[in-house]
C-alpha positions in Angstrom: 143.9 105.9 310.9 143.7 106.4 307.1 146.7 105.8 304.9 146.6 109.5 303.7 146.8 110.7 307.3 149.7 108.4 308.1 151.6 109.6 305.0 150.8 113.2 305.8 152.1 112.7 309.4 155.3 111.1 308.2 155.9 113.8 305.6 155.7 116.4 308.3 158.0 114.6 310.7 161.7 115.3 310.9 162.5 111.9 309.4 160.0 112.5 306.6 161.5 115.8 305.7 164.9 114.2 305.5 163.6 111.5 303.1 161.9 114.1 301.0 165.1 116.2 300.7 167.1 113.1 299.7 164.5 112.3 297.1 164.7 115.8 295.7 168.5 115.7 295.4 168.3 112.3 293.7 165.7 113.4 291.3 167.6 116.6 290.3 170.7 114.6 289.0 170.5 114.3 285.2 171.5 110.6 285.3 168.9 109.8 287.8 166.3 111.8 285.9 166.8 109.5 282.9 166.5 106.4 285.1 163.3 107.7 286.6 161.9 108.5 283.1 162.8 104.9 282.0 161.0 103.3 284.9 158.0 105.6 284.5 157.7 104.7 280.8 158.0 101.0 281.6 155.3 101.2 284.2 153.1 103.2 281.9 153.7 100.8 279.0 155.4 103.3 276.8 159.0 101.8 276.8 160.8 102.8 273.6 161.8 100.1 271.2 159.1 97.7 271.9 
């Protein structure tokens, strides 16, 4: 079974929908948005101040 198919099946399961809802709630919090942005910039090599 391909990885994409496994991810798709998980996302469509009850447990997957719960995880997705939790992630959306986490991502909508302004404090968490800043944390997410910092991690994204660090991964992309665009961290400010370096």
